[in-house]
N, CA, C, O and the ligand as a Tripos MOL2 file, in Angstrom:
@<TRIPOS>MOLECULE
protein
  313   311    79     0     0
PROTEIN
NO_CHARGES

@<TRIPOS>ATOM
      1 N           2.7670  -10.3470    1.0940 N.3       1 MET1
      2 CA          2.8080  -10.0980   -0.3380 C.3       1 MET1
      3 C           4.2220  -10.3620   -0.8400 C.2       1 MET1
      4 O           5.1920   -9.8870   -0.2500 O.2       1 MET1
      5 N           4.3410  -11.1160   -1.9260 N.am      2 GLN2
      6 CA          5.6540  -11.3480   -2.5110 C.3       2 GLN2
      7 C           6.0810  -10.1240   -3.3160 C.2       2 GLN2
      8 O           5.2780   -9.5420   -4.0460 O.2       2 GLN2
      9 N           7.3390   -9.7410   -3.1810 N.am      3 PRO3
     10 CA          7.8030   -8.5520   -3.9040 C.3       3 PRO3
     11 C           7.5690   -8.6410   -5.4070 C.2       3 PRO3
     12 O           7.3360   -7.6210   -6.0560 O.2       3 PRO3
     13 N           7.6270   -9.8540   -5.9710 N.am      4 ALA4
     14 CA          7.4520  -10.0120   -7.4170 C.3       4 ALA4
     15 C           6.0450   -9.6400   -7.8730 C.2       4 ALA4
     16 O           5.8100   -9.4020   -9.0580 O.2       4 ALA4
     17 N           5.1230   -9.5940   -6.9320 N.am      5 LEU5
     18 CA          3.7400   -9.2430   -7.2710 C.3       5 LEU5
     19 C           3.6040   -7.7720   -7.6640 C.2       5 LEU5
     20 O           2.6380   -7.3790   -8.3190 O.2       5 LEU5
     21 N           4.5690   -6.9800   -7.2620 N.am      6 LEU6
     22 CA          4.4580   -5.5290   -7.4590 C.3       6 LEU6
     23 C           4.1680   -5.1530   -8.9140 C.2       6 LEU6
     24 O           3.3510   -4.2710   -9.1780 O.2       6 LEU6
     25 N           4.8300   -5.8150   -9.8460 N.am      7 HIS7
     26 CA          4.6590   -5.3950  -11.2350 C.3       7 HIS7
     27 C           3.2930   -5.7750  -11.8020 C.2       7 HIS7
     28 O           2.9390   -5.3600  -12.9060 O.2       7 HIS7
     29 N           2.5220   -6.5700  -11.0410 N.am      8 LYS8
     30 CA          1.1670   -6.9020  -11.4840 C.3       8 LYS8
     31 C           0.1290   -5.9550  -10.9080 C.2       8 LYS8
     32 O          -1.0270   -5.9600  -11.3320 O.2       8 LYS8
     33 N           0.5360   -5.1500   -9.9510 N.am      9 LEU9
     34 CA         -0.4130   -4.2690   -9.2850 C.3       9 LEU9
     35 C          -0.4540   -2.9120   -9.9790 C.2       9 LEU9
     36 O           0.5360   -2.4480  -10.5450 O.2       9 LEU9
     37 N          -1.6130   -2.3010   -9.9190 N.am     10 ALA10
     38 CA         -1.7650   -0.9730  -10.5000 C.3      10 ALA10
     39 C          -2.6930   -0.1570   -9.6130 C.2      10 ALA10
     40 O          -3.4970   -0.7050   -8.8590 O.2      10 ALA10
     41 N          -2.5720    1.1340   -9.7140 N.am     11 CYS11
     42 CA         -3.4570    2.0350   -8.9720 C.3      11 CYS11
     43 C          -4.9020    1.7750   -9.3980 C.2      11 CYS11
     44 O          -5.1930    1.7730  -10.5940 O.2      11 CYS11
     45 N          -5.8170    1.5530   -8.4410 N.am     12 PRO12
     46 CA         -7.2100    1.2660   -8.8160 C.3      12 PRO12
     47 C          -7.9310    2.4800   -9.4080 C.2      12 PRO12
     48 O          -8.9770    2.3330  -10.0400 O.2      12 PRO12
     49 N          -7.3850    3.6590   -9.2090 N.am     13 MET13
     50 CA         -8.0530    4.8560   -9.7120 C.3      13 MET13
     51 C          -7.6420    5.1780  -11.1520 C.2      13 MET13
     52 O          -8.4800    5.5850  -11.9570 O.2      13 MET13
     53 N          -6.3780    5.0000  -11.4750 N.am     14 ASP14
     54 CA         -5.9210    5.4140  -12.8060 C.3      14 ASP14
     55 C          -5.0710    4.3620  -13.5250 C.2      14 ASP14
     56 O          -4.5940    4.5990  -14.6340 O.2      14 ASP14
     57 N          -4.8840    3.1920  -12.8850 N.am     15 LYS15
     58 CA         -4.1710    2.0580  -13.4960 C.3      15 LYS15
     59 C          -2.6890    2.3230  -13.7620 C.2      15 LYS15
     60 O          -2.0760    1.6210  -14.5670 O.2      15 LYS15
     61 N          -2.1200    3.2980  -13.1150 N.am     16 HIS16
     62 CA         -0.6900    3.5260  -13.2810 C.3      16 HIS16
     63 C           0.1020    2.6010  -12.3540 C.2      16 HIS16
     64 O          -0.4350    2.0310  -11.4030 O.2      16 HIS16
     65 N           1.3860    2.4730  -12.6600 N.am     17 ASP17
     66 CA          2.2610    1.6240  -11.8470 C.3      17 ASP17
     67 C           2.4260    2.2070  -10.4510 C.2      17 ASP17
     68 O           2.2590    3.4050  -10.2240 O.2      17 ASP17
     69 N           2.7610    1.3140   -9.5230 N.am     18 LEU18
     70 CA          2.9350    1.7150   -8.1340 C.3      18 LEU18
     71 C           4.3840    1.5090   -7.7140 C.2      18 LEU18
     72 O           5.0450    0.5690   -8.1550 O.2      18 LEU18
     73 N           4.8620    2.3960   -6.8610 N.am     19 SER19
     74 CA          6.1670    2.1650   -6.2510 C.3      19 SER19
     75 C           5.9380    1.6600   -4.8320 C.2      19 SER19
     76 O           4.8650    1.8500   -4.2590 O.2      19 SER19
     77 N           6.9410    1.0250   -4.2810 N.am     20 LEU20
     78 CA          6.7690    0.2960   -3.0270 C.3      20 LEU20
     79 C           7.7610    0.7650   -1.9790 C.2      20 LEU20
     80 O           8.9530    0.9140   -2.2490 O.2      20 LEU20
     81 N           7.2470    0.9960   -0.7750 N.am     21 LYS21
     82 CA          8.0940    1.1980    0.3940 C.3      21 LYS21
     83 C           7.8340    0.0480    1.3510 C.2      21 LYS21
     84 O           6.6880   -0.1880    1.7340 O.2      21 LYS21
     85 N           8.8630   -0.6620    1.7390 N.am     22 VAL22
     86 CA          8.7080   -1.8110    2.6260 C.3      22 VAL22
     87 C           9.0400   -1.4060    4.0570 C.2      22 VAL22
     88 O          10.0840   -0.8080    4.3160 O.2      22 VAL22
     89 N           8.1410   -1.7360    4.9840 N.am     23 PHE23
     90 CA          8.3860   -1.4480    6.4020 C.3      23 PHE23
     91 C           8.7470   -2.7050    7.1660 C.2      23 PHE23
     92 O           9.5600   -2.6590    8.0890 O.2      23 PHE23
     93 N           8.1490   -3.8330    6.7900 N.am     24 ALA24
     94 CA          8.4310   -5.0740    7.5220 C.3      24 ALA24
     95 C           8.2850   -6.2560    6.5830 C.2      24 ALA24
     96 O           7.3440   -6.3340    5.7920 O.2      24 ALA24
     97 N           9.2400   -7.1800    6.6860 N.am     25 LYS25
     98 CA          9.2020   -8.4180    5.9080 C.3      25 LYS25
     99 C           9.2500   -9.5960    6.8580 C.2      25 LYS25
    100 O           9.7400   -9.4780    7.9810 O.2      25 LYS25
    101 N           8.7320  -10.7510    6.4010 N.am     26 ASP26
    102 CA          8.9150  -11.9580    7.1940 C.3      26 ASP26
    103 C          10.2180  -12.6420    6.7770 C.2      26 ASP26
    104 O          10.9450  -12.1350    5.9220 O.2      26 ASP26
    105 N          10.5080  -13.7880    7.3830 N.am     27 THR27
    106 CA         11.7940  -14.4440    7.1320 C.3      27 THR27
    107 C          11.8960  -14.9870    5.7140 C.2      27 THR27
    108 O          12.9990  -15.2830    5.2550 O.2      27 THR27
    109 N          10.7780  -15.1260    5.0070 N.am     28 ASN28
    110 CA         10.8120  -15.5970    3.6270 C.3      28 ASN28
    111 C          10.9130  -14.4500    2.6210 C.2      28 ASN28
    112 O          10.9190  -14.6790    1.4110 O.2      28 ASN28
    113 N          10.9930  -13.2270    3.1220 N.am     29 GLY29
    114 CA         11.0960  -12.0800    2.2290 C.3      29 GLY29
    115 C           9.7690  -11.5400    1.7610 C.2      29 GLY29
    116 O           9.7310  -10.6130    0.9520 O.2      29 GLY29
    117 N           8.6600  -12.1070    2.2580 N.am     30 ASN30
    118 CA          7.3480  -11.5580    1.9110 C.3      30 ASN30
    119 C           7.1260  -10.2420    2.6500 C.2      30 ASN30
    120 O           7.5330  -10.0800    3.8000 O.2      30 ASN30
    121 N           6.4860   -9.3260    1.9760 N.am     31 ILE31
    122 CA          6.2400   -8.0190    2.5860 C.3      31 ILE31
    123 C           5.0210   -8.1110    3.4940 C.2      31 ILE31
    124 O           3.9270   -8.4560    3.0480 O.2      31 ILE31
    125 N           5.2160   -7.8040    4.7520 N.am     32 ILE32
    126 CA          4.1390   -7.8680    5.7340 C.3      32 ILE32
    127 C           3.4780   -6.4980    5.8940 C.2      32 ILE32
    128 O           2.2540   -6.3830    5.9480 O.2      32 ILE32
    129 N           4.3110   -5.4770    5.9670 N.am     33 GLU33
    130 CA          3.7730   -4.1200    6.0500 C.3      33 GLU33
    131 C           4.5580   -3.2310    5.1090 C.2      33 GLU33
    132 O           5.7830   -3.3060    5.0150 O.2      33 GLU33
    133 N           3.8190   -2.3980    4.4220 N.am     34 GLY34
    134 CA          4.4730   -1.4920    3.5020 C.3      34 GLY34
    135 C           3.4640   -0.4970    2.9530 C.2      34 GLY34
    136 O           2.3130   -0.4390    3.3880 O.2      34 GLY34
    137 N           3.9190    0.2700    2.0030 N.am     35 MET35
    138 CA          3.0550    1.2790    1.4170 C.3      35 MET35
    139 C           3.3180    1.3290   -0.0790 C.2      35 MET35
    140 O           4.4610    1.4170   -0.5270 O.2      35 MET35
    141 N           2.2330    1.2710   -0.8370 N.am     36 LEU36
    142 CA          2.3170    1.4080   -2.2880 C.3      36 LEU36
    143 C           1.9480    2.8420   -2.6430 C.2      36 LEU36
    144 O           1.0320    3.4250   -2.0630 O.2      36 LEU36
    145 N           2.6620    3.3850   -3.5840 N.am     37 HIS37
    146 CA          2.4570    4.7990   -3.9310 C.3      37 HIS37
    147 C           2.2750    4.9410   -5.4330 C.2      37 HIS37
    148 O           3.0550    4.4030   -6.2180 O.2      37 HIS37
    149 N           1.2420    5.6680   -5.8220 N.am     38 CYS38
    150 CA          1.0240    5.9920   -7.2280 C.3      38 CYS38
    151 C           1.5620    7.3870   -7.4790 C.2      38 CYS38
    152 O           1.0760    8.3690   -6.9170 O.2      38 CYS38
    153 N           2.5760    7.4590   -8.3340 N.am     39 GLN39
    154 CA          3.1750    8.7750   -8.5700 C.3      39 GLN39
    155 C           2.3140    9.6160   -9.5000 C.2      39 GLN39
    156 O           2.5120   10.8250   -9.6210 O.2      39 GLN39
    157 N           1.3630    8.9710  -10.1520 N.am     40 HIS40
    158 CA          0.5100    9.7200  -11.0710 C.3      40 HIS40
    159 C          -0.5210   10.5560  -10.3060 C.2      40 HIS40
    160 O          -0.6720   11.7490  -10.5710 O.2      40 HIS40
    161 N          -1.2240    9.9370   -9.3660 N.am     41 CYS41
    162 CA         -2.2720   10.6670   -8.6290 C.3      41 CYS41
    163 C          -1.8740   10.9370   -7.1810 C.2      41 CYS41
    164 O          -2.6100   11.5860   -6.4380 O.2      41 CYS41
    165 N          -0.7080   10.4360   -6.7880 N.am     42 ASN42
    166 CA         -0.1600   10.6570   -5.4400 C.3      42 ASN42
    167 C          -0.9540    9.9650   -4.3330 C.2      42 ASN42
    168 O          -0.8270   10.3290   -3.1640 O.2      42 ASN42
    169 N          -1.7670    8.9760   -4.6850 N.am     43 ARG43
    170 CA         -2.4390    8.1850   -3.6480 C.3      43 ARG43
    171 C          -1.4730    7.1520   -3.0910 C.2      43 ARG43
    172 O          -0.5390    6.7150   -3.7630 O.2      43 ARG43
    173 N          -1.7250    6.7710   -1.8370 N.am     44 GLN44
    174 CA         -0.9470    5.7130   -1.2160 C.3      44 GLN44
    175 C          -1.8830    4.6080   -0.7560 C.2      44 GLN44
    176 O          -3.0070    4.8530   -0.3170 O.2      44 GLN44
    177 N          -1.3790    3.3780   -0.8730 N.am     45 TYR45
    178 CA         -2.1680    2.2080   -0.4860 C.3      45 TYR45
    179 C          -1.3320    1.3440    0.4430 C.2      45 TYR45
    180 O          -0.2170    0.9560    0.0940 O.2      45 TYR45
    181 N          -1.8560    1.0420    1.6140 N.am     46 PRO46
    182 CA         -1.0560    0.2700    2.5680 C.3      46 PRO46
    183 C          -1.0420   -1.2200    2.2610 C.2      46 PRO46
    184 O          -1.9670   -1.7550    1.6510 O.2      46 PRO46
    185 N           0.0190   -1.8710    2.6940 N.am     47 ILE47
    186 CA          0.0730   -3.3360    2.7530 C.3      47 ILE47
    187 C          -0.0450   -3.6940    4.2270 C.2      47 ILE47
    188 O           0.8130   -3.3320    5.0320 O.2      47 ILE47
    189 N          -1.1130   -4.4090    4.5780 N.am     48 ILE48
    190 CA         -1.4070   -4.7290    5.9700 C.3      48 ILE48
    191 C          -1.5180   -6.2370    6.1000 C.2      48 ILE48
    192 O          -2.2350   -6.8790    5.3320 O.2      48 ILE48
    193 N          -0.8090   -6.8070    7.0740 N.am     49 TYR49
    194 CA         -0.7920   -8.2630    7.2510 C.3      49 TYR49
    195 C          -0.4880   -8.9760    5.9380 C.2      49 TYR49
    196 O          -1.0360  -10.0440    5.6630 O.2      49 TYR49
    197 N           0.3820   -8.3870    5.1350 N.am     50 GLY50
    198 CA          0.7920   -9.0280    3.8950 C.3      50 GLY50
    199 C          -0.1400   -8.8130    2.7180 C.2      50 GLY50
    200 O           0.1340   -9.2950    1.6180 O.2      50 GLY50
    201 N          -1.2400   -8.0940    2.9290 N.am     51 LEU51
    202 CA         -2.2150   -7.8890    1.8570 C.3      51 LEU51
    203 C          -2.2010   -6.4480    1.3770 C.2      51 LEU51
    204 O          -2.3680   -5.5250    2.1740 O.2      51 LEU51
    205 N          -2.0000   -6.2470    0.0710 N.am     52 PRO52
    206 CA         -2.1040   -4.8860   -0.4460 C.3      52 PRO52
    207 C          -3.5660   -4.4420   -0.4690 C.2      52 PRO52
    208 O          -4.4150   -5.1200   -1.0490 O.2      52 PRO52
    209 N          -3.8520   -3.3260    0.1490 N.am     53 ILE53
    210 CA         -5.2360   -2.8170    0.2230 C.3      53 ILE53
    211 C          -5.4100   -1.8000   -0.8990 C.2      53 ILE53
    212 O          -5.2190   -0.5970   -0.7200 O.2      53 ILE53
    213 N          -5.7780   -2.3300   -2.0600 N.am     54 LEU54
    214 CA         -5.9000   -1.4710   -3.2370 C.3      54 LEU54
    215 C          -7.3720   -1.1570   -3.4650 C.2      54 LEU54
    216 O          -7.9990   -1.7030   -4.3730 O.2      54 LEU54
    217 N          -7.9060   -0.2940   -2.6530 N.am     55 ALA55
    218 CA         -9.3170    0.0520   -2.7530 C.3      55 ALA55
    219 C          -9.4610    1.4250   -3.3970 C.2      55 ALA55
    220 O          -8.7160    2.3500   -3.0730 O.2      55 ALA55
    221 N         -10.4280    1.5560   -4.3160 N.am     56 PRO56
    222 CA        -10.7060    2.8920   -4.8420 C.3      56 PRO56
    223 C         -11.2630    3.7910   -3.7420 C.2      56 PRO56
    224 O         -11.7230    3.3060   -2.7080 O.2      56 PRO56
    225 N         -11.2200    5.0700   -3.9650 N.am     57 ASP57
    226 CA        -11.5480    6.0440   -2.9190 C.3      57 ASP57
    227 C         -12.8300    5.7180   -2.1540 C.2      57 ASP57
    228 O         -12.8600    5.8080   -0.9270 O.2      57 ASP57
    229 N         -13.9020    5.3340   -2.8830 N.am     58 GLU58
    230 CA        -15.1930    5.1600   -2.2280 C.3      58 GLU58
    231 C         -15.2340    3.9460   -1.2970 C.2      58 GLU58
    232 O         -16.1570    3.8120   -0.4940 O.2      58 GLU58
    233 N         -14.2330    3.0580   -1.4030 N.am     59 TYR59
    234 CA        -14.2280    1.8770   -0.5390 C.3      59 TYR59
    235 C         -13.0900    1.8810    0.4690 C.2      59 TYR59
    236 O         -12.8580    0.8800    1.1480 O.2      59 TYR59
    237 N         -12.3900    2.9830    0.5710 N.am     60 ARG60
    238 CA        -11.2760    3.0100    1.5140 C.3      60 ARG60
    239 C         -11.8070    3.1150    2.9300 C.2      60 ARG60
    240 O         -12.8420    3.7300    3.1870 O.2      60 ARG60
    241 N         -11.0530    2.4850    3.8620 N.am     61 GLN61
    242 CA        -11.4950    2.4590    5.2500 C.3      61 GLN61
    243 C         -10.4190    3.0770    6.1350 C.2      61 GLN61
    244 O          -9.4320    2.4220    6.4720 O.2      61 GLN61
    245 N         -10.6110    4.3260    6.5070 N.am     62 PRO62
    246 CA         -9.6060    4.9970    7.3500 C.3      62 PRO62
    247 C          -9.3340    4.2390    8.6440 C.2      62 PRO62
    248 O          -8.2150    4.2700    9.1560 O.2      62 PRO62
    249 N         -10.3480    3.5580    9.1780 N.am     63 ALA63
    250 CA        -10.1350    2.8250   10.4310 C.3      63 ALA63
    251 C          -9.1360    1.6850   10.2310 C.2      63 ALA63
    252 O          -8.3400    1.3780   11.1180 O.2      63 ALA63
    253 N          -9.1920    1.0690    9.0580 N.am     64 LEU64
    254 CA         -8.2740   -0.0300    8.7450 C.3      64 LEU64
    255 C          -6.8680    0.4980    8.4970 C.2      64 LEU64
    256 O          -5.8850   -0.1190    8.9070 O.2      64 LEU64
    257 N          -6.7780    1.6250    7.8320 N.am     65 GLU65
    258 CA         -5.4790    2.1550    7.4350 C.3      65 GLU65
    259 C          -4.8470    3.0160    8.5230 C.2      65 GLU65
    260 O          -3.6450    3.2810    8.4940 O.2      65 GLU65
    261 N          -5.6600    3.4500    9.4800 N.am     66 GLY66
    262 CA         -5.1520    4.3740   10.4910 C.3      66 GLY66
    263 C          -4.0010    3.8020   11.2870 C.2      66 GLY66
    264 O          -3.0340    4.5000   11.5900 O.2      66 GLY66
    265 N          -4.1080    2.5300   11.6240 N.am     67 ASN67
    266 CA         -3.0870    1.8930   12.4330 C.3      67 ASN67
    267 C          -1.7200    1.9600   11.7580 C.2      67 ASN67
    268 O          -0.7400    2.3770   12.3750 O.2      67 ASN67
    269 N          -1.6550    1.5550   10.5100 N.am     68 ILE68
    270 CA         -0.3530    1.5000    9.8430 C.3      68 ILE68
    271 C           0.1800    2.9090    9.5570 C.2      68 ILE68
    272 O           1.3820    3.1510    9.6680 O.2      68 ILE68
    273 N          -0.6940    3.8190    9.1970 N.am     69 THR69
    274 CA         -0.2090    5.1620    8.8960 C.3      69 THR69
    275 C           0.2970    5.8450   10.1620 C.2      69 THR69
    276 O           1.2580    6.6140   10.1180 O.2      69 THR69
    277 N          -0.3500    5.5630   11.2840 N.am     70 GLN70
    278 CA          0.1200    6.1350   12.5400 C.3      70 GLN70
    279 C           1.4350    5.5070   12.9680 C.2      70 GLN70
    280 O           2.3760    6.1990   13.3540 O.2      70 GLN70
    281 N           1.4820    4.2010   12.8930 N.am     71 ARG71
    282 CA          2.6530    3.4890   13.3840 C.3      71 ARG71
    283 C           3.8950    3.8770   12.5910 C.2      71 ARG71
    284 O           4.9790    4.0160   13.1570 O.2      71 ARG71
    285 N           3.7380    4.0490   11.2880 N.am     72 TRP72
    286 CA          4.9000    4.3790   10.4600 C.3      72 TRP72
    287 C           4.9480    5.8650   10.1390 C.2      72 TRP72
    288 O           5.7900    6.3220    9.3660 O.2      72 TRP72
    289 N           4.0460    6.5970   10.7370 N.am     73 GLN73
    290 CA          4.0170    8.0540   10.6050 C.3      73 GLN73
    291 C           4.0010    8.5060    9.1570 C.2      73 GLN73
    292 O           4.8560    9.2600    8.6930 O.2      73 GLN73
    293 N           2.9940    8.0120    8.4760 N.am     74 ILE74
    294 CA          2.8090    8.3740    7.0760 C.3      74 ILE74
    295 C           1.6220    9.3000    6.9820 C.2      74 ILE74
    296 O           0.6030    9.0950    7.6420 O.2      74 ILE74
    297 N           1.7550   10.2970    6.1770 N.am     75 GLU75
    298 CA          0.6370   11.1780    5.9310 C.3      75 GLU75
    299 C          -0.0330   10.7310    4.6310 C.2      75 GLU75
    300 O           0.5910   10.7080    3.5710 O.2      75 GLU75
    301 N          -1.3140   10.3770    4.7350 N.am     76 LEU76
    302 CA         -2.0490   10.0600    3.5100 C.3      76 LEU76
    303 C          -2.5370   11.3750    2.9030 C.2      76 LEU76
    304 O          -3.0510   12.2380    3.6140 O.2      76 LEU76
    305 N          -2.3740   11.5220    1.5980 N.am     77 PRO77
    306 CA         -2.9240   12.7200    0.9690 C.3      77 PRO77
    307 C          -4.4420   12.7480    1.1350 C.2      77 PRO77
    308 O          -5.0970   11.7080    1.0640 O.2      77 PRO77
    309 N          -4.9830   13.9070    1.3480 N.am     78 ALA78
    310 CA         -6.4190   14.0410    1.6060 C.3      78 ALA78
    311 C          -7.2250   13.6050    0.3900 C.2      78 ALA78
    312 O          -8.4550   13.6470    0.4170 O.2      78 ALA78
    313 ZN         -3.0760    6.6470   -9.1880 Zn       79 ZN79
@<TRIPOS>BOND
     1     1     2 1
     2     2     3 1
     3     3     4 2
     4     3     5 am
     5     5     6 1
     6     6     7 1
     7     7     8 2
     8     7     9 am
     9     9    10 1
    10    10    11 1
    11    11    12 2
    12    11    13 am
    13    13    14 1
    14    14    15 1
    15    15    16 2
    16    15    17 am
    17    17    18 1
    18    18    19 1
    19    19    20 2
    20    19    21 am
    21    21    22 1
    22    22    23 1
    23    23    24 2
    24    23    25 am
    25    25    26 1
    26    26    27 1
    27    27    28 2
    28    27    29 am
    29    29    30 1
    30    30    31 1
    31    31    32 2
    32    31    33 am
    33    33    34 1
    34    34    35 1
    35    35    36 2
    36    35    37 am
    37    37    38 1
    38    38    39 1
    39    39    40 2
    40    39    41 am
    41    41    42 1
    42    42    43 1
    43    43    44 2
    44    43    45 am
    45    45    46 1
    46    46    47 1
    47    47    48 2
    48    47    49 am
    49    49    50 1
    50    50    51 1
    51    51    52 2
    52    51    53 am
    53    53    54 1
    54    54    55 1
    55    55    56 2
    56    55    57 am
    57    57    58 1
    58    58    59 1
    59    59    60 2
    60    59    61 am
    61    61    62 1
    62    62    63 1
    63    63    64 2
    64    63    65 am
    65    65    66 1
    66    66    67 1
    67    67    68 2
    68    67    69 am
    69    69    70 1
    70    70    71 1
    71    71    72 2
    72    71    73 am
    73    73    74 1
    74    74    75 1
    75    75    76 2
    76    75    77 am
    77    77    78 1
    78    78    79 1
    79    79    80 2
    80    79    81 am
    81    81    82 1
    82    82    83 1
    83    83    84 2
    84    83    85 am
    85    85    86 1
    86    86    87 1
    87    87    88 2
    88    87    89 am
    89    89    90 1
    90    90    91 1
    91    91    92 2
    92    91    93 am
    93    93    94 1
    94    94    95 1
    95    95    96 2
    96    95    97 am
    97    97    98 1
    98    98    99 1
    99    99   100 2
   100    99   101 am
   101   101   102 1
   102   102   103 1
   103   103   104 2
   104   103   105 am
   105   105   106 1
   106   106   107 1
   107   107   108 2
   108   107   109 am
   109   109   110 1
   110   110   111 1
   111   111   112 2
   112   111   113 am
   113   113   114 1
   114   114   115 1
   115   115   116 2
   116   115   117 am
   117   117   118 1
   118   118   119 1
   119   119   120 2
   120   119   121 am
   121   121   122 1
   122   122   123 1
   123   123   124 2
   124   123   125 am
   125   125   126 1
   126   126   127 1
   127   127   128 2
   128   127   129 am
   129   129   130 1
   130   130   131 1
   131   131   132 2
   132   131   133 am
   133   133   134 1
   134   134   135 1
   135   135   136 2
   136   135   137 am
   137   137   138 1
   138   138   139 1
   139   139   140 2
   140   139   141 am
   141   141   142 1
   142   142   143 1
   143   143   144 2
   144   143   145 am
   145   145   146 1
   146   146   147 1
   147   147   148 2
   148   147   149 am
   149   149   150 1
   150   150   151 1
   151   151   152 2
   152   151   153 am
   153   153   154 1
   154   154   155 1
   155   155   156 2
   156   155   157 am
   157   157   158 1
   158   158   159 1
   159   159   160 2
   160   159   161 am
   161   161   162 1
   162   162   163 1
   163   163   164 2
   164   163   165 am
   165   165   166 1
   166   166   167 1
   167   167   168 2
   168   167   169 am
   169   169   170 1
   170   170   171 1
   171   171   172 2
   172   171   173 am
   173   173   174 1
   174   174   175 1
   175   175   176 2
   176   175   177 am
   177   177   178 1
   178   178   179 1
   179   179   180 2
   180   179   181 am
   181   181   182 1
   182   182   183 1
   183   183   184 2
   184   183   185 am
   185   185   186 1
   186   186   187 1
   187   187   188 2
   188   187   189 am
   189   189   190 1
   190   190   191 1
   191   191   192 2
   192   191   193 am
   193   193   194 1
   194   194   195 1
   195   195   196 2
   196   195   197 am
   197   197   198 1
   198   198   199 1
   199   199   200 2
   200   199   201 am
   201   201   202 1
   202   202   203 1
   203   203   204 2
   204   203   205 am
   205   205   206 1
   206   206   207 1
   207   207   208 2
   208   207   209 am
   209   209   210 1
   210   210   211 1
   211   211   212 2
   212   211   213 am
   213   213   214 1
   214   214   215 1
   215   215   216 2
   216   215   217 am
   217   217   218 1
   218   218   219 1
   219   219   220 2
   220   219   221 am
   221   221   222 1
   222   222   223 1
   223   223   224 2
   224   223   225 am
   225   225   226 1
   226   226   227 1
   227   227   228 2
   228   227   229 am
   229   229   230 1
   230   230   231 1
   231   231   232 2
   232   231   233 am
   233   233   234 1
   234   234   235 1
   235   235   236 2
   236   235   237 am
   237   237   238 1
   238   238   239 1
   239   239   240 2
   240   239   241 am
   241   241   242 1
   242   242   243 1
   243   243   244 2
   244   243   245 am
   245   245   246 1
   246   246   247 1
   247   247   248 2
   248   247   249 am
   249   249   250 1
   250   250   251 1
   251   251   252 2
   252   251   253 am
   253   253   254 1
   254   254   255 1
   255   255   256 2
   256   255   257 am
   257   257   258 1
   258   258   259 1
   259   259   260 2
   260   259   261 am
   261   261   262 1
   262   262   263 1
   263   263   264 2
   264   263   265 am
   265   265   266 1
   266   266   267 1
   267   267   268 2
   268   267   269 am
   269   269   270 1
   270   270   271 1
   271   271   272 2
   272   271   273 am
   273   273   274 1
   274   274   275 1
   275   275   276 2
   276   275   277 am
   277   277   278 1
   278   278   279 1
   279   279   280 2
   280   279   281 am
   281   281   282 1
   282   282   283 1
   283   283   284 2
   284   283   285 am
   285   285   286 1
   286   286   287 1
   287   287   288 2
   288   287   289 am
   289   289   290 1
   290   290   291 1
   291   291   292 2
   292   291   293 am
   293   293   294 1
   294   294   295 1
   295   295   296 2
   296   295   297 am
   297   297   298 1
   298   298   299 1
   299   299   300 2
   300   299   301 am
   301   301   302 1
   302   302   303 1
   303   303   304 2
   304   303   305 am
   305   305   306 1
   306   306   307 1
   307   307   308 2
   308   307   309 am
   309   309   310 1
   310   310   311 1
   311   311   312 2
@<TRIPOS>SUBSTRUCTURE
     1 MET1         2 RESIDUE 1 A MET
     2 GLN2         6 RESIDUE 1 A GLN
     3 PRO3        10 RESIDUE 1 A PRO
     4 ALA4        14 RESIDUE 1 A ALA
     5 LEU5        18 RESIDUE 1 A LEU
     6 LEU6        22 RESIDUE 1 A LEU
     7 HIS7        26 RESIDUE 1 A HIS
     8 LYS8        30 RESIDUE 1 A LYS
     9 LEU9        34 RESIDUE 1 A LEU
    10 ALA10       38 RESIDUE 1 A ALA
    11 CYS11       42 RESIDUE 1 A CYS
    12 PRO12       46 RESIDUE 1 A PRO
    13 MET13       50 RESIDUE 1 A MET
    14 ASP14       54 RESIDUE 1 A ASP
    15 LYS15       58 RESIDUE 1 A LYS
    16 HIS16       62 RESIDUE 1 A HIS
    17 ASP17       66 RESIDUE 1 A ASP
    18 LEU18       70 RESIDUE 1 A LEU
    19 SER19       74 RESIDUE 1 A SER
    20 LEU20       78 RESIDUE 1 A LEU
    21 LYS21       82 RESIDUE 1 A LYS
    22 VAL22       86 RESIDUE 1 A VAL
    23 PHE23       90 RESIDUE 1 A PHE
    24 ALA24       94 RESIDUE 1 A ALA
    25 LYS25       98 RESIDUE 1 A LYS
    26 ASP26      102 RESIDUE 1 A ASP
    27 THR27      106 RESIDUE 1 A THR
    28 ASN28      110 RESIDUE 1 A ASN
    29 GLY29      114 RESIDUE 1 A GLY
    30 ASN30      118 RESIDUE 1 A ASN
    31 ILE31      122 RESIDUE 1 A ILE
    32 ILE32      126 RESIDUE 1 A ILE
    33 GLU33      130 RESIDUE 1 A GLU
    34 GLY34      134 RESIDUE 1 A GLY
    35 MET35      138 RESIDUE 1 A MET
    36 LEU36      142 RESIDUE 1 A LEU
    37 HIS37      146 RESIDUE 1 A HIS
    38 CYS38      150 RESIDUE 1 A CYS
    39 GLN39      154 RESIDUE 1 A GLN
    40 HIS40      158 RESIDUE 1 A HIS
    41 CYS41      162 RESIDUE 1 A CYS
    42 ASN42      166 RESIDUE 1 A ASN
    43 ARG43      170 RESIDUE 1 A ARG
    44 GLN44      174 RESIDUE 1 A GLN
    45 TYR45      178 RESIDUE 1 A TYR
    46 PRO46      182 RESIDUE 1 A PRO
    47 ILE47      186 RESIDUE 1 A ILE
    48 ILE48      190 RESIDUE 1 A ILE
    49 TYR49      194 RESIDUE 1 A TYR
    50 GLY50      198 RESIDUE 1 A GLY
    51 LEU51      202 RESIDUE 1 A LEU
    52 PRO52      206 RESIDUE 1 A PRO
    53 ILE53      210 RESIDUE 1 A ILE
    54 LEU54      214 RESIDUE 1 A LEU
    55 ALA55      218 RESIDUE 1 A ALA
    56 PRO56      222 RESIDUE 1 A PRO
    57 ASP57      226 RESIDUE 1 A ASP
    58 GLU58      230 RESIDUE 1 A GLU
    59 TYR59      234 RESIDUE 1 A TYR
    60 ARG60      238 RESIDUE 1 A ARG
    61 GLN61      242 RESIDUE 1 A GLN
    62 PRO62      246 RESIDUE 1 A PRO
    63 ALA63      250 RESIDUE 1 A ALA
    64 LEU64      254 RESIDUE 1 A LEU
    65 GLU65      258 RESIDUE 1 A GLU
    66 GLY66      262 RESIDUE 1 A GLY
    67 ASN67      266 RESIDUE 1 A ASN
    68 ILE68      270 RESIDUE 1 A ILE
    69 THR69      274 RESIDUE 1 A THR
    70 GLN70      278 RESIDUE 1 A GLN
    71 ARG71      282 RESIDUE 1 A ARG
    72 TRP72      286 RESIDUE 1 A TRP
    73 GLN73      290 RESIDUE 1 A GLN
    74 ILE74      294 RESIDUE 1 A ILE
    75 GLU75      298 RESIDUE 1 A GLU
    76 LEU76      302 RESIDUE 1 A LEU
    77 PRO77      306 RESIDUE 1 A PRO
    78 ALA78      310 RESIDUE 1 A ALA
    79 ZN79       313 GROUP 0 **** ****
């Protein structure tokens, strides 16, 4: 994901802006792993293999997100 994309992304639940934590970038500066955070509802959305996983609650996949949250020791809000 290119960092400039951030301002186009919004929380799928409430459409508020997201803040970004970067864990890994490639040599071109693209974000490979990171976490997007909505300060309005306190949800977090992972960036996995360069793709922001912006799924609303009913489509979230803990199995997909478990790897990154464990590896970077992030607690997802329940
Ligand atoms: Zn939100």
